[in-house]
N, C-alpha and C positions, 0 to 999 in steps of 0.2 A: 782527909780530901777526898774519899771514894762514899764514906756518910753524908756528908753533905751532899757529893755529888744524887748518892742515892736519894736523900731528904729531899731533894727541890725535884727529883725526876716523878717522888711519889706525889708531892703537893703536885706539882701541872698535870698528874695523871687524874688526881683528883679532881683539881678545877676545871680540867677536860669532861670527865664526866660528869662532874653534876649539870654543865652543859648542855650534853649528851643528851642526859635526862631531861632536863627542862625544856630540850626541842624538842626531844621526841611526847612528852607531854603532848606540846602543842597541837605539832601534827597528829596526834591521835584523838583529839578536840572531836565528838562524837555529836553530830548534829542530830538533835530528838523527834524528828518529823520531818514531814516532805515539806520540797518546795513545787512551785505549777507552774507555770509560764510566766517565770518571773525574768523581767529584765536586770542582765547579766550586772550594770552599774548597783541594782536595785539592792543586789543578792547581797553586793562586797560592799555597799554598807551595811545590811544588816547584821554581815557578821563581825563587821571593825565594830558594831554599835552593840552587840550579844556576848561579842567575845575581850579579852588584851590581846586584838593584833591587831596590824599593818599593813597594808599590802603596799607595796611596790613592782609598777610595772611599766609597761612602754602599751600608750592608749592605742598605737598604730598597729600594733603585733597583737590585740585584742580586740577586735570591732562587736558592738551594740549585737546578744542576740538571745538567745531563751534557754532561761538555766533552766533544765525539770528531771528530780527523781525522784521517787516515791520506796520509804523501807523506812523501819522502825527506829535504827541507829546505823548510822556510817560513817567510819572516819571524813572529814571535813579535807584531809589530805587525797585521799578515791576520792569522792570527789570532785575536787577542782580537777586531780588528772583525766579521769572521766568525758567531762564538761568541756577541756582544753587542748584535748588529743586532736580533735578537727582544728585546730591553729596552729599543732605543734608547739606545743607549750605545757612547762612540766611546774612544778609546785617544789618550794625547801622551803623550810623553817627555821629559824636560829632561836637559841637560847632567850631572845630580848623579845618574843612577840611578832615579829618581822617574818612577812609572808614574799619572799620573791617568787615574780612569775615570768619566766625565763624562756628564750623562745630555742627551741633544739636540744634543749637538756637541761635537768633541771646541774644547781651549783651546789659546793658543798661549803654548808655555812658556818662548821667549825673543823677545829680540825679532827682527822679518823683517831681511832682508837688505836692503831697499831703504828702511829705517827713517833709515837715512845721508846718503839721496839728494843731502839738501839743504845738507850740510857736502863731503861731493867734489862739490858740481855748482860748487863757488865756485874749483873750479880753471880752468886755463886752459880755452879751448877748442881749443884745439889739442893737446891732451897729453889730453884728450876723444874728441877727434873719434878722434885717430888710436888708442886703445886701443878705442874699439868698432868701426872696422875692422877691427882687425885677430880682433875677436871675432867678428865674423861671418865674416868666412877661414875664422877656426879650426873652425865647426859647418857652416860649408856643407852637407858631406858627409851631416849626421846628419839635416838638415831633413828629411822628407818629406813636404810639399806647401807651394805659391807661390800666395798669394791677393793680391789686390786689393780694398780696400778704399774705396770713395768714389771720388772723379771728380778731376779734377786741377783742373777748372772750379769747381769748388764748394772746393775750398782752397787758391783764389788769396789772400795776403797774408794766409793764417792760420799759426800758428806751430803750433797743438795742433788734434788733434781723439779726438771719441770713437767706442768701437765700443761697440756694445749686441749681444746676442745672448743666445741660452737652450744648455744643454748638454744633449743630450737620448743615451739610452742607443739605439746602433744595432740593439739587436735587438728590445727590448722598446716604443720609442718614447717613455720612462718622463722624468721631468727630472731630472738628475742634482743632487743637493744637496750643499755643501760640498765642490763639485769647485774647487783652486786655479788660474788661470790666472798666468801671471808672464811679464812680459816678460824676457827672459834679455840685451837690450840694457840698457835703464835698471832693472832690478831692481822695476821698482811690478806690484804683480799687487790680486787683489781675490778672491772667493769668491763662486760661487754661492749664491745665495740659497733658499730653501724650495721656491721652484720653478721652481729652474732657471736662472732670468734672471741675468745681471752687466751691467756698466759701465765703463770702463774707458777712462781719459784717457792720450794717450800723443803725444810728439813726435811733427807729420807726418813722414813717411820708412818709413824699413824697420826691422823689429824680427823678432824670434821670441818665438813665444809657444808656452811651454812647461805644456798641462792633464795637471794629474794630479787624480788620486780613490784610496778603497777601490776595490778590485776591479773598476778600470778598467784600463787599455791606457794608459801615457802619453804624451802625442803632444805633438809638435812642429810648429807651424806657421811660416813664414815671410810674412811679412805687410807688404805696400806697403800703406802709411796715407798716402794721398792726400787722406778727407778725414771729415767725419764717413759712419758707416755701418754695416750690420748683420753680425756674423758670426758665424752660428748652427754648435755643434758638435755633432758626431756621433762619439760614445767608444763605444769597442768593452771586454765583460767581457772583462774581467783570466780569461786559462781556466789554471790549474793543473793540471797532469802530473801524476796522482795513479799511485802504483804499483799494480798490477794484486798486491792480498794474497792470498796460496793458503787459508792457514792464519792466522787472525792468533791467534795465545791470548795475547792482548795481551804484545809485546814485554818488555818493562818487568816487567810482574805475572811472567814466566815465571818470574824469578829472585828476586822481591821480596816476592811474595804467597805466601799459603800455601795458592792452591789445586793442586790435585792431582786427576791425571784429566779435564779437562779441554781442552774445544777447541773453539774457537768458529771458522765458518765464512763469510765473507761473500760477498753473493750476487754481487760479483765471480769469487769461486773458480769456482763456480757455472755459471759463463758457459763459460768454456773448455775444461771436461774434457768428451772422448767423452762420449757414454753411448746407449742403444739408443731404435733408430728417434728419434735426435739431439733429443729429449725433454729438459728440462734439470731434474733429479730430487735433490732436497736427499737426500731419503732415502740414496739412492743414493750420494751424494758421501760421507756418511756411512760406510759399507761400506766408503771409503776410509782410512779412521780407524783406529789403532791399537785393537785388543782390542774390534771391530764384526765380527759376524760372520752368515752367513745361511744358512738350511739350504740352500740353491738359487737358481736361477734362477725367477722366479715365482712365491713366495713372500713372502706380507706378514710385514712387520716386521723386528726383526732382535734376536741377541744379544750380549747386551754381557759380555766376561766369567765366557763361560761357563753365563749363568744364563738362564732363559727368556724370550718373546715378553712376555711379560704382567707383568713384573717389570719391560716402565719405562711410564713415562709422558711423552704429546707433548700439548705445550701449545701454541698459536698466540697471542697473545696473551690471555694466560688461559684459553684455554678450551681443554680437555680431549679428544682426538679418538679413540674405540677404535677405528677402523678406520684406518690411516696411507697407505693405496692403491686404486685402478683397477685392477681388472680382473682383481679377482685376486692381485695380488702385482705386474704389469707395471711399473705407472706409481706414482709416486707422486699422495696428493690434495693435496699442496702444489702451485699454482704460483709458479712461483719467480719471477715476473716479479712480483710483489708483495711477495716474500718479501726486507728487508735485513739481517739476518743468524739464524744461529742456533748455537744455543750446547748441546754435550752435556758433560754431568757424570754421571762415571762411578764419583767417588770423593769425598769429603766435599760431598757434596750439601747445600746450601743450607738451613739449616732452614726457611725458608717452605715445600719444599717436603716432602709425608707421602703415605703412601698407595704408594709402589713401592719396593723395596726394592735393585734395580740403577742404575735411570738416572733421568738425566731430560732429557729432551730439549725444549726450549725456543726456537721460530721467534719474533720478531717480526716484523712487518709494516711496511712505509713507510706513514708517517701523510697523504702527500698533500703536494703543494705549497702553500702561503700565497702563494705569487707569482704563479704565472700556470695556466694550463689548459695541459695536456701529453697524451704519451700513447705509448703504446708496444705492442707486440705482436710475433704471429713464428705464418707457417707455415710446416708441417709434416709427414711423408709420413701424421704418424698423428695429429693436432691441431694447432689455431688457436686463439691465447689474445689476447685486449686487456684494456687494461689503459687505462685514463682517470681523472689527477689534475686537483687545482685547489683554488682559493680558493672559500670558499661568503662570506667579508668577509677581501676584504683583511690580511692580517697578522696576522689573528685565527683568522680558521677555516680548516679545508681538508676534503674528501673524497678518497676513492682508490676505485674499481670494479674490479675485475679477475674476467674472464669466461675460462672455459677449454670448450672441447667437441671431441671425437671426431667421426672418421669415419672410420673405421678399417675398417669390411664389406667394403670394396674390395679391401683387403688378401687379407681372409682368401677373397676369390674367387682367388685365383689360386692356392691351395693346391691339393693335388690330392687328397689326403684326404674324403672327401664330407663325413665327418661333421662336420667343420671350414670343409669351404666351406661347408657347409649351416648355419653357426653365427652368431648375433649380439652382437657386443658392442660396449657404446654407457656413454659417462660422460661425465659433466661435472661445475664446480664453480661456486663465485661468490665473493668476497669483498665485506664494506664494509667500507671505515673512515674513521668521523668522529672529527674532533679543532677541539676549541672552546679557543684561550686563551681565559677568560672575565676574566681579568688579570691582572697581575702576579705573582699568588702561588695561581693553580687553572687546571686544567687538569682536561676533561674527553673522557675518549673512548669511541664508540661504533662497538663491533664484532659482526659479523655474518661466520658461515662457511659454505658448505652443500655439497656432494657428493652424486651421485645414481652409479648403477652398475643397470647390467641387460646383464645376460648368460643367452641361450638356445645352450645346445646343443644342437644337432641339434633332435629335436624331444624328447628325453630331459629335458633338468630346464631349470626359470629359474630364476635366480637376481635379488633386485632388496632394493639393500641401500642406506642413506642414514647422513649424517654431516649435522647440525645442530646448531648453537649462536649462541651472542651473547656477548658478553659486555657491560659497563658500568664505565669505570673514574674515579674521581675523586680526581686529585694534587691537595695541596696544599701549598706550600712556609712552612713560614717563615722568621721574617728571621733568623733565629738560627741559619740553615743546616739547620736539622731537617723533615722531611716528617716525610707522611703519604697513603696510599694505600689506597684502598676501593674493593672490583671485588666485584662482582656478576655470577655468569657462571652461565650452563644451557647442557647439550649432551647430546644425544640420538644414538641409536647404533640405527636401526631394519631389520630383515633378514626376506624373506620367500623362500624356495623351494618350489617346485615340484617334482614328479619323476613321469615317468612314463614311465620305462624302461621295470616290469610295468606292463602297464593296469592287473589287479585288487590289485596294493599302491600304486596313485598313488594321491599323498597333499601335501598342503602341508601347510606351516608357515610360522609370524611370530611374534619375539620382539623386544622393546624393550628397551636399557638408556636413563636418564635420570638424570644429574649434575647437581648445583646446587649450588653454591658459594657462601658468602662469607667475604671473604679481609679483612684489617684487619693492615698495616703499619706501623712506626712509626720510621722512623730518628732515630733520634738523635747530635748529635756533639760533646760536649759537651768534650771534649779534642781537639787536634789527633792525639793518639798513640790513640784511644779512638772505633769508630764502632759503636752499638748498634746491633741491631734489635729488635725483640720484636712479638707483634702475638699473632694466631687466625686461624682458619680450620675451619668448618664444613662437611661436607659429605653431603647426603641421595641417597642410589644407590637408586631405585622399578628391577625388573626385572619385566619380562611375560616370561614366560618360551614366554607363546601358547597357541594351540590346536592341534593335529595334528586334522586331517580328508582323511577320500576326497576326490579330485579329480574323481572322475568317477561318475557310477554305478553302474560295475560293479567300482569298485574295494570292500575287502574289508574297508578301515582301520574301525576307529572312532573318530570322532570323541574327542578327548581332549584336556581342559584343564590344560594343565601349572601354570600358579597365578601368583602373584606373590612377589618379595620386595621388603624395603627394608632399611634397616640406615644410620645417622647418623654421620658418624666426624668428630669434635671435637679440634680440638688449642691447646696454648697454647706460643709458643717465643719462648724467647729466646737472642740471640747477640753475642758480643760480636768485633769484627776487632782486639787490641792491636798496635802496635806496643812491645813493648820498648826496644826501642834503634837505631839503624840496621843491627843484624847480627841480632838476634832479634823474630821476630814470631809472633805464636799468636790464633790463634782458634778458640773454644770456644762452645757453645753444647749447651740440652735443649730438647725436644720431648715434653711428655705429650701421650699421644694417646688418647682415647677413643671404643670404637665400639661400639654398642648396634645389637642383632640385634631385629626388632620381627614381630611379628601384619600381616597375621590367619596362622598358622601350625598344622596338624598337625604336633608335632614324635614322630619317636618315642625311645623311651626305653627304652636295652641295657644289660643287664647290665655289672657295672662291670667291665675288663679284660678284657671277651670281646669278639672277631668281632663288626662289624653286620653277622648275619646274621638272616632271620626266624625264628630259633629265641631266637638270643636276647636276642628282642625283648620286654619288660620291660611297658610301657602308649604309648599314645597320647597325647600331652598336644594341647589346645587351646587358640591363645591368638586373643584376640578383636584387631581392625585396633588396630594403632599400641601392643597392649600388647608393654611389655619380654619379650623371652623369653630371650635372652644379652648379658651385658655383656662387655668384655674390656677391656682398661686396659693401658696401656706407655707409658716412657723412653726418648727417642732421645737419640742421645747423639752431640754433633760434635765434635771433636779435631784440629788441627792446627797442629805447627811449620816455621818455617820460618827455619832457619841457615843466613847469608849468611855463605860460606866467604872468597869474595873480590867485588870489583865482580860480577863473568860468571859465576859460579860458586857456587850453591846446595844443602842437602839438605832435604828435608823429610819430615817423617810425618804420616798423620793416623788416624785411627778412629772409624768410623759402627756407627753401629745406624739400622735403623730397624723399620717396622713396615706389613703389608699387608694388608689386610682383602679383598680380594675379587682373585679367579687366573679364571679361563680355563680350562674345559675344550673339549679335543677328542683326536679316533679318528688324526690324520692329523700326520709329523712336521712338513709344509710346513704353518703357521697356514690354513686356508681361512675361505671366510668365511662362512660354516656353522657358528662353532666359537661358544660359548658364556661366557660370562660367569657366576659365582659369589660370593654374600658368605658369608663366614665366620659360620656358623650354631650349634645348639645341637649337635653332633656333630662339628664342624670348625672350628682352628684357628686361629688367621693365624697368615699367614707372618713370622717375623722373622729379619734377615736382618742379619748383623758382616761387618765389613773392616776390612782395616790395610794400608795402603798406603806403602812405602818409596819416594823416588823423589832422585834425583841430576837437576840442570838448570845448562844455562849455555846464553849466549850468546857466540859468537865471530864476531870480527872486527867490528866496530863495527858490531853486532847485525844483521848482514847473514844468519848465519844458528844457528842455535837448536837445542838438543840436549837430548836426555830421553830418561832411563831410571828406568822404573816397574816398579814387584815387588808384586805385593799376596797375599792369601788372602782366600775369602770363605768365609764356613758361613754355611750356609741352612735353617733349623727348620723343618717343616712343609709344606713342600713336595707338592702333590696330584702324583699320578702316577694314570693310570689302570689301574684290573685287567689284567690281559691277556685278550683276547675277552672284557671286558665290554662289553654294549650300556648306554650310560647316556641315549641319545638321546630316549625313552620313559620312561627311570623316573624317579619326584617323587621315590625314595629316594636321592640320589647317594650320601652315604656308605655304599652301597653295592657303590657300582661304581667309587669310587677307594679310595684310600691313601694318606697320608700319611706323609714319611721325611723324610730329609737331603740337602742337596747342600753337596759343598765343592768349593772351584775355587781352585788358586793360579798364577798364570805373572807374565811379567816382557812388555814393550813396549817397544821400544827403536824412536825416533823422532827424525827429521836434516829437519831443512827447510833450503831453501835462498829466502830472501823477495826479495830485491833483484836486478835482474840482469836479462839480456833471456832466458838461463837461468833460469828458479823452479819452485819443486815441493816437494817431500817424499818419504824414502824412509823406509816404516816394517815392525817386523817383531814377531810377537807368537807367543810360545811362552804354550800354556796348556793346562790340567789340570783336566778335569770331570767328576765322576764324585756318582753316585747314591744312597745306598742305605734302602732300604725291609729292616726288618726288623721281626722278630716271633716269639714266641713258638709261634701258630698259623700253621700253614705257608700256610692262604688269604690270610693277612695279609702272606703274602714273594711279592717281584718277584724273578728269578734266584736263588731260592733263600736268601734271607736276606744275600745278596752284592752286594759294591761294584761296577757297572758306567758302561760311558762317558756323556753324558747325549747325548739324539737331535744336539743340536748340538755335542758335544765336538770341535776342530778343533784339534791341538797344534798344528802350523805355520801361518802367515799373513805372506805377505806383500805389502804393494803400493807401487810405483811409482808419481807422479805426475809427470810434467813438463809444465814450455811453454815456450816455444821464443819467442821475438819478434823474430821479422825484420825488422819496423817496428811502426811505431804502427800501421801499416794489417795487419798478415799476422803471424799466427803459427801456430804445428803444436803438437798436445798429444796427451800419447801417456801412458795406463795400463798399467801394467803388472801382475797381481790372480796371486795363486798362493794355495792355501791345500790342505792336508788332506783328502783326501774324508772325510764325513760316519757316522757308527758304523751297518751296519746288523744283520739276526741274519739266518741263511741258513740253508736246509736243510741239513742235512748226513747226513743219509742217510734210505732209501724202506724200509716193510715194507709188506705188505699181511695186509692183515684181511680174509677173507669174500669174499677178490682183489679189494681194491680201495685201491690205492695208496694211502700215508696218509704224510706229512713228518717227519719231528724234526727239530726244529728245534736249533741251537746255542746258547751261551750267549747273554741278552740283551745284542741290540751289540758282537756280540765282532770282528764285520769290518765292512772299512770297504768304501765306494765308491772307484773309480780316486780320484786328485789332479786337484783342479780346477785349470786353466789359462789363462788370456784376456789378449789383447793388443787393444787397440783404440787405434784415431789419430781425429784431425781437422785438417782447417784454417779456419781463421776467418779471415775477410779482411771488413772494415768498409769501408765507400764513402768518400769522398771526405772531407777534412778540412777543409772551407772552414766557416769560422764564422756568416757571413750564408746559413742555409739553412732554408727551412721542415721540412724533415724528413733525417733520416737511415736508410741501410739497412745491414745486415752480411748474412754468405753464410753458414752455417756447411757442412761436407761432413765427413762422420766414417762412421769403415767402424768396427763395433762384432763384436767376435768376429774379428778380421781372421785369424787363423791356419785359422776355420773348423771347431775342435777341438768334437771331440763332451761337453764337460761331460756326464756323470751326474747325471740328476735323483733315480733312481731307480731301483732293479732289483728287476723282481716276478717271479714265478715258475706257470708253468701248465703244465698238464698234457695231454700231446696222445699220443695213440695207448699210452697205458702209460709213457710217459716224459716226466719234468719238465724243461722248458728254461726258463733265465735266459733275459730280457731287460731290455732299457738301454735308458730312456727319457731321449731330450736335448732341452732346452726349444728351446737357438738351436744345431746342425749344424751351421750354414751362416756366413757372415759376414754381416752386415748392414748393409746400405748406404744412408744417409739421405741427405738436404739440408734444409737449414729456412732459413728465409729471416726475418732479426727488422727492425723499423722501430720507431723511435720520429722523434716531433717535433723539432725541434733540430739542434744539431750531433752532435760527436762524445763533445764533453766535457758532454752533456747527459743530467742526471741521468732 
């Protein structure tokens, strides 16, 4: 009888062990790659499709949210528990491939191993003791520490004793709930309660306790149990070593999605790339991506695929920014410490975005920790920065505040040029972000942004400009995987200039642009292969052109009010991402735009088909405040197709049409702070842009490498060009100083990325051609005699290399190589004399080019020690910008000297710039 019981117990134990082994295999499934911005329902579908698993959970307990994580290889159970902890949902696995997601704790999907202890204990004491001794001997080398619980005196004549205590996090001191504590000798185990307490009764003698929990490092303790006693457990956080992703184009979506002309860059990649004065600059990192150029160092904004800077739209947490730089272009207006990631859309721009025809630059900031207060910052040769974040109410709401300021004047004191030495430059910016998890279905975010610049160039000119804005965003998740987002945004850009170069002509001028926007987006997922997005947005533009007035009593300038402008841009949009089958996907949609230009205005009406001159003026029309002057409407298109040739290769095609109702006026090639924004009006049509894109994409060697080749053709109508020699600064009739024409651009972008390993980075090459045509039957309405000419930002060849090498977890080396063709320029080609005065004759517009641009940058990053338990962590960054000291030409200008015309080359950085930056944060190396 005893043998039968023993046989039955052994059989049940074997079956149970098999079930546990199979269950353990399922929960230890490792996901081979990262996921980014993937809806929860889509993530579940992908896991069920790729693995023999099936999920069971209440839809009401897990609202639709975005899944994002980044790692070489991470267990599925860890991913699920990390992603679902915000909803207090936990994952359990059984031996049949079922995954149970339950509220307030995991469930036991099979009987624990110690369930059968009663049956096994019926065996002889000799065999049991022999087995236990062998077991202890086998695991001795894995035991981390040994402790004695109780005393021999209190344990006299006792066979059992009880251990009780509390399990806490060694870093935060918080109680650890649902930690499993198992005695490896007897198989008995318990789980800590909601306050971290536990109680376990064992035989007097030696035991090995194994403590494990989600996100906690597994621990084993050898216990010599002599009587009842207390054993408190201090457990360490489990640190997952995540690889630094340099450019994350969503590795899977690189070949499976319909996105084209899209790059996403994480904050981690900005951390290592060497930049001027050691300042982390996300805009400068964007210049290392294919198809993105700038006219030169010290210029604000950038040019995308051969288009002007005013055709790019910058958003930070829904807030549009109209001046993206500090110090007239030398530094980005965004503090990289608060940035989580940024995305650049160069083609197939999402339909929720309108108003710009070239690109959208979307910045997302960190939301702040809901668990603990932490801080990070840095001190460099030019700036200092500090970011503080933490919970307002634990697990429910958080705050983030980031500030940055410069102390750059001391650098100017070392420059020998007396004008620069006696100049002044100062800037600062601040960001606040508050996040409130109202309940499982509603989230509220409050965001604000402010930046200010003050520059004083000797005693001649003063510039003062600010960006400020804020957004309120409400996100609602429905139980059926759908969501709704409503956001209200206000942004403003203000500029003031004082010019005292010539006292009798000294002046001051100010202007301001205000942008107020309401946006509503509804996402609807009726089936697994359709993802609809529809909504509306309305933007009110208000431009105060300012007042032009004398700066001093000696100035002969007359006070002039330049007036105001108002316009309302509204749109309705609808799009669908349709997965036709496993190999074919389609994305399409429409956006209807309506723009109205309002009074008060006095509008010039000219003879039909004639140039806008005073001679052709017919009448002046007067419009009252908020009276409609002119309305424009147009339909935007987005169509994209992705065909998957193999698991790792796809081809894509896309077509865009967009409308733009606001543009920039500037008489300089490089964007300077005193440019002026202008709305489409009675005489100026909106800009319309079309783009066709074709591409091939591939993921190679287990997605460790990415390859892409994109070709594009762009055609833009009604772009605005300033007439040769025109002065629009004080001209209230802007149509008389500007012309509208067409821009044609085409090119190819080749990109190769290595995402993993000690050596990572990317190489890209871009060929582009950008030409402008302004032609008319009337000579005064032509530029370059009505012939096509290269745009000011046309650079046919560009090459970028970004490489990072990790010597260890603490030391890494990074380098950039940047090359591009010089930008176009118009040169004087002859000198003739009229009345004894030398006069220049110029070439065709942009017929010549500046010398090619070439630059090498390097940096060395050294992290502090890797101790887990530490209050703060520091790191050093040593960088050299323009290592070779090449004097790249920013411009070439000409001056007359003793009857001779001489050319002079201006270089911004003509020598290597060495910088040292110290970065710090609370917590350890792995802390965010």
